[in-house]
C-alpha positions as CSV (number, residue, x, y, z in Angstrom):
1,M,84.0,130.1,75.2
2,L,82.4,126.4,73.6
3,S,79.6,125.0,75.3
4,G,80.1,121.1,76.4
5,L,77.8,120.3,73.0
6,S,79.9,122.3,70.5
7,R,83.4,120.9,72.1
8,M,81.9,118.2,71.8
9,F,80.9,118.8,67.9
10,F,84.5,120.7,67.2
11,L,86.9,117.7,68.7
12,G,84.3,115.4,66.2
13,V,85.4,117.6,63.3
14,T,88.7,117.4,64.2
15,C,88.6,113.6,64.7
16,L,86.9,113.6,61.3
17,L,89.6,115.6,59.7
18,M,92.8,113.7,61.3
19,S,91.7,110.2,59.9
20,S,90.7,112.1,56.6
21,G,94.1,113.2,56.2
22,Y,93.7,116.9,56.1
23,T,95.8,117.7,59.3
24,R,99.8,116.7,59.7
25,A,100.0,113.1,60.7
26,E,102.5,112.6,63.7
27,T,103.8,109.1,64.3
28,T,104.4,108.5,67.9
29,V,106.2,106.0,69.6
30,S,105.2,105.6,73.2
31,P,108.0,105.2,75.9
32,Q,107.6,102.7,79.1
33,R,106.2,104.4,82.0
34,K,108.9,105.2,84.1
35,P,109.1,103.4,87.9
36,A,108.6,105.3,90.9
37,C,111.1,107.7,91.9
38,D,114.6,106.8,93.2
39,S,115.3,110.0,95.0
40,Q,116.9,110.2,98.7
41,I,113.8,111.3,99.9
42,C,111.8,108.9,98.1
43,R,113.6,105.9,99.1
44,L,113.3,106.6,103.0
45,S,109.6,107.2,102.8
46,H,109.0,103.5,102.4
47,V,107.6,101.1,105.1
48,Q,109.1,98.0,105.9
49,S,107.1,95.1,107.9
50,V,108.3,92.1,109.1
51,T,106.3,89.2,110.2
52,C,107.2,85.8,111.5
53,E,105.9,82.9,109.8
54,G,102.2,81.9,111.3
55,S,101.1,85.7,112.3
56,Q,99.7,87.9,110.3
57,A,101.0,90.9,108.5
58,N,99.1,94.0,109.5
59,L,99.6,96.7,106.6
60,Q,97.9,100.0,107.4
61,C,97.5,103.7,105.6
62,G,96.0,106.9,106.9
63,E,92.5,108.1,105.6
64,G,92.3,109.1,102.1
65,Q,95.5,107.1,101.0
66,V,96.4,103.3,99.5
67,L,98.5,100.9,99.8
68,V,101.7,100.6,97.3
69,I,103.8,97.6,97.7
70,H,107.3,97.9,96.3
71,G,108.7,94.5,97.1
72,A,108.0,91.1,99.4
73,D,109.7,88.2,99.7
74,Y,108.3,85.2,102.6
75,G,111.8,82.6,103.2
76,R,114.7,83.6,105.3
77,R,117.8,85.8,104.6
78,D,119.6,85.6,107.8
79,K,119.5,83.7,111.2
80,T,118.7,86.1,113.6
81,T,115.4,87.5,112.3
82,C,112.4,86.0,114.1
83,S,114.6,83.5,115.6
84,A,113.2,83.3,119.1
85,G,113.0,80.2,120.5
86,R,113.9,78.4,117.6
87,P,116.6,75.8,117.2
88,A,119.7,76.2,114.8
89,S,118.4,73.5,112.0
90,Q,115.2,76.0,111.3
91,L,117.6,79.0,111.0
92,Q,120.5,77.4,108.7
93,D,118.7,77.5,105.5
94,V,119.8,81.5,104.6
95,Q,119.3,81.4,100.5
96,C,115.5,80.4,101.1
97,S,112.9,82.7,98.9
98,S,109.1,82.5,97.6
99,Q,109.9,83.4,94.1
100,T,105.7,84.8,94.0
101,S,106.0,87.1,97.4
102,T,105.2,90.3,95.8
103,S,102.8,89.1,93.0
104,V,100.9,87.5,96.0
105,V,100.8,90.7,98.5
106,A,100.3,93.2,95.6
107,E,97.3,91.3,94.1
108,S,95.9,91.3,98.0
109,C,97.0,94.8,99.3
110,N,97.8,97.2,96.3
111,G,95.1,100.2,96.3
112,K,93.3,99.2,99.5
113,N,93.4,101.2,102.6
114,S,94.9,98.3,104.9
115,C,95.3,94.8,104.3
116,T,95.7,91.4,106.5
117,I,97.9,88.5,105.0
118,S,99.0,85.4,106.7
119,A,102.6,84.8,106.9
120,T,102.5,80.5,106.0
121,N,103.1,78.3,103.3
122,S,99.5,78.3,102.3
123,V,99.4,81.4,100.7
124,F,103.1,81.5,99.9
125,G,104.1,77.7,99.1
126,D,107.2,76.6,101.0
127,P,110.3,77.4,99.3
128,C,112.5,76.0,102.0
129,V,111.3,72.7,103.9
130,G,112.0,72.8,107.6
131,T,113.1,76.4,107.7
132,Y,111.3,78.7,110.1
133,K,110.7,82.0,107.7
134,Y,109.7,85.3,107.8
135,L,107.7,87.8,105.2
136,E,109.0,91.1,104.8
137,V,107.0,93.6,103.2
138,D,108.3,97.4,101.7
139,Y,105.3,99.3,101.0
140,T,104.5,103.3,100.9
141,C,101.1,104.9,101.8
142,Q,100.0,107.2,98.9
143,F,97.8,109.4,98.3
144,Q,96.6,109.0,94.4
145,T,95.3,112.5,91.9
146,V,94.2,112.3,88.6
147,T,94.0,115.5,86.5
148,C,92.5,115.6,82.9
149,E,94.4,117.5,80.3
150,E,93.9,121.2,80.7
151,S,93.1,121.3,84.7
152,E,95.2,121.7,87.4
153,A,96.4,119.3,89.7
154,N,96.4,120.3,93.3
155,L,98.7,118.4,95.7
156,Q,98.6,119.5,99.3
157,C,99.9,117.7,102.5
158,G,99.1,118.5,106.3
159,K,100.6,121.4,108.4
160,G,104.7,120.8,108.9
161,Q,104.5,118.0,106.3
162,I,106.2,118.2,102.9
163,L,105.6,116.4,99.4
164,V,107.2,113.0,98.2
165,I,106.5,112.3,94.7
166,H,106.8,108.6,93.8
167,R,104.9,108.4,90.7
168,S,103.6,110.9,87.7
169,D,102.4,110.3,84.3
170,Y,100.8,112.5,81.9
171,G,99.4,110.6,78.7
172,R,96.5,107.9,78.5
173,H,96.8,104.0,80.1
174,D,92.7,103.8,79.6
175,Q,90.1,104.2,77.1
176,T,87.4,105.5,80.5
177,T,89.6,107.9,82.9
178,C,88.8,111.9,81.7
179,S,86.6,110.5,78.7
180,N,83.1,112.7,79.4
181,L,82.9,114.4,76.0
182,Q,86.1,113.2,74.7
183,P,85.1,111.3,71.0
184,H,86.5,108.2,70.8
185,C,89.2,108.8,68.1
186,R,90.7,111.1,70.9
187,L,90.4,108.2,73.7
188,R,92.1,105.2,71.1
189,D,95.8,105.5,72.2
190,V,96.3,103.8,75.4
191,Q,100.1,103.5,75.5
192,C,100.7,107.4,75.7
193,S,103.0,108.3,78.1
194,S,105.6,111.5,78.6
195,P,108.7,110.4,79.7
196,E,109.6,113.7,81.6
197,S,106.6,113.3,83.7
198,I,108.3,112.1,87.5
199,E,110.9,114.8,86.5
200,V,108.9,117.6,85.9
201,I,106.7,117.1,88.8
202,A,109.6,115.9,91.2
203,A,111.6,119.4,90.9
204,S,108.3,121.4,91.1
205,C,106.7,119.6,94.4
206,N,108.9,117.6,96.2
207,G,109.8,119.2,99.6
208,K,106.6,121.8,99.8
209,N,103.7,121.8,102.0
210,S,101.1,122.2,98.6
211,C,101.9,122.4,95.0
212,N,100.2,123.0,92.0
213,I,100.9,122.0,88.3
214,S,99.4,122.4,84.8
215,A,98.3,118.8,83.4
216,S,99.0,120.4,79.8
217,N,101.6,119.8,76.7
218,S,103.0,123.0,77.7
219,V,104.4,121.7,80.8
220,F,105.0,118.1,80.1
221,G,105.1,117.9,75.9
222,N,102.3,116.2,73.8
223,P,103.3,112.8,74.0
224,C,100.7,111.8,71.5
225,F,99.2,114.0,69.1
226,G,95.4,113.9,68.9
227,T,94.9,112.2,71.9
228,S,93.3,113.2,75.0
229,K,95.5,113.2,77.8
230,Y,95.5,113.4,82.1
231,L,97.9,113.4,84.6
232,E,98.1,110.9,87.0
233,V,100.1,111.6,90.4
234,D,101.2,109.6,93.5
235,Y,102.5,110.7,96.4
236,T,103.1,111.1,100.2
237,C,103.0,113.7,103.1
238,Q,106.0,113.2,105.3
239,F,107.4,114.6,108.0
240,Q,111.6,115.5,107.5
241,S,113.7,116.0,110.2
242,V,117.1,117.4,108.8
243,T,120.0,117.4,111.9
244,C,124.1,118.6,111.1
245,E,126.2,116.9,112.9
246,G,126.9,117.4,116.7
247,S,123.2,118.4,117.2
248,E,120.0,117.0,117.9
249,A,117.3,115.7,116.0
250,N,114.0,116.6,117.8
251,L,110.9,114.4,116.6
252,Q,107.7,115.3,118.0
253,C,104.3,114.4,117.7
254,E,100.9,116.1,118.3
255,K,99.1,114.7,121.2
256,G,97.4,111.2,121.3
257,Q,100.0,110.7,118.2
258,V,102.9,108.8,118.0
259,L,106.4,108.3,115.8
260,V,106.4,106.4,113.3
261,I,110.2,105.9,111.8
262,H,110.2,105.6,107.7
263,G,114.0,106.1,107.1
264,A,116.9,107.7,108.4
265,D,120.2,108.2,106.8
266,Y,123.1,109.5,108.7
267,G,126.3,110.2,106.3
268,R,125.9,113.0,102.9
269,H,124.6,113.1,99.5
270,D,125.3,116.5,99.0
271,K,127.6,119.4,99.0
272,T,125.1,122.2,100.7
273,T,123.5,120.3,103.6
274,C,124.8,121.3,106.7
275,S,127.9,123.0,104.6
276,A,127.9,126.5,106.4
277,G,131.4,127.3,107.6
278,R,133.0,123.9,106.8
279,P,136.2,123.9,104.6
280,A,135.2,122.0,101.2
281,S,137.6,118.8,102.1
282,Q,134.9,118.2,104.5
283,L,132.2,118.2,102.0
284,Q,133.5,116.2,99.0
285,V,132.4,112.6,100.0
286,V,128.6,112.6,98.5
287,Q,128.4,108.9,99.0
288,C,128.5,108.6,102.5
289,S,125.3,106.7,104.4
290,S,125.6,104.6,107.7
291,Q,123.7,101.7,107.1
292,T,122.3,101.8,110.5
293,S,120.9,104.5,110.6
294,T,117.0,103.7,110.1
295,S,117.3,100.6,112.6
296,V,119.0,103.2,115.2
297,V,116.4,105.8,114.9
298,A,113.3,103.5,114.8
299,E,114.7,101.5,117.8
300,S,114.8,105.2,119.7
301,C,112.0,106.8,118.3
302,N,109.1,104.2,116.9
303,G,106.0,104.6,119.2
304,K,106.7,107.7,121.2
305,N,105.2,110.7,121.3
306,S,108.4,112.4,120.6
307,C,112.1,111.6,120.5
308,T,115.2,113.2,121.1
309,I,118.5,111.8,119.3
310,S,121.9,112.8,118.7
311,S,123.2,113.4,115.2
312,S,126.7,111.8,116.2
313,N,129.3,109.2,115.4
314,S,128.7,107.9,118.8
315,V,125.4,107.0,117.7
316,F,125.5,105.6,114.6
317,G,129.2,105.0,114.1
318,D,131.3,106.8,111.5
319,P,130.5,105.8,107.8
320,C,133.2,108.3,106.3
321,F,136.0,109.7,108.5
322,G,136.6,113.6,107.6
323,T,133.4,114.2,105.9
324,Y,131.0,117.0,107.9
325,K,127.9,114.7,107.9
326,Y,123.8,115.2,109.1
327,L,121.0,112.8,109.9
328,E,117.6,113.4,108.3
329,V,114.6,111.6,109.1
330,V,111.4,111.0,107.4
331,Y,108.4,110.1,109.3
332,T,105.0,110.0,110.3
333,C,102.8,110.7,113.0
334,Q,99.8,107.9,113.9
């Protein structure tokens, strides 16, 4: 086992050999960092905030979590949102949007545990004079971990919760992270990224209560030979409920907590969920979704300690006639 000093000397010699041409030269073109995951469970874990003009948006995460802003829009997209008591003339322009909305909110809020921002022209400018506007923000509250190469990442959720992986990257993007005892030559490449990172982590960890995964080339491949790497993982912990058509979803929080619905979907997205005893003809359509799912569940359950809702066409409508459906709900207790 090499001591810290011996390891540093060994790495220094390795760097010298690399620069002298005594080791195999490899040219690596680092790919672009992959965007956040696009799985169904990821989409359902987002939080949508709507704040009428003149009020303040209050974005809040739980202990140990940070805000990640996915999108924001200050303007007007319909005639009903934030319309109470407003004359029709202030609601007509529904093609109104401040182009800087996302960057303004992201700059103010990303990485913080909580954030307050005003839905006003003084913050976002006035994209449509005379129109009453509102601020929409799409965000998640995420745990963020960094694991140095050859160590193990330990992702953990509370009792009854599941991991939802939002972003992962194995590589290097600065010269300071995981730099202890590393010679400079192993820190120079800051455009290093394994393109398989998100797929590997998601396949290993999504849907589990906890997950251990090694930050190593054997797991992710070696995207930059001779560079000391690290694994970044951004994730959330969510409760997930799946209820087959014709049954009732029972959502329950502990005493003193209330339900916060992040997303819901009534329909079908695969051929296996809620498939027992069903003919193949009822499982074929896997692009089936009721567009009102989230609003229906949120209206019924948000702010309550517990909630029961029927997984049925009478509640959500029938988005795909003849297909046997199920209701997915992703929520937290706060």
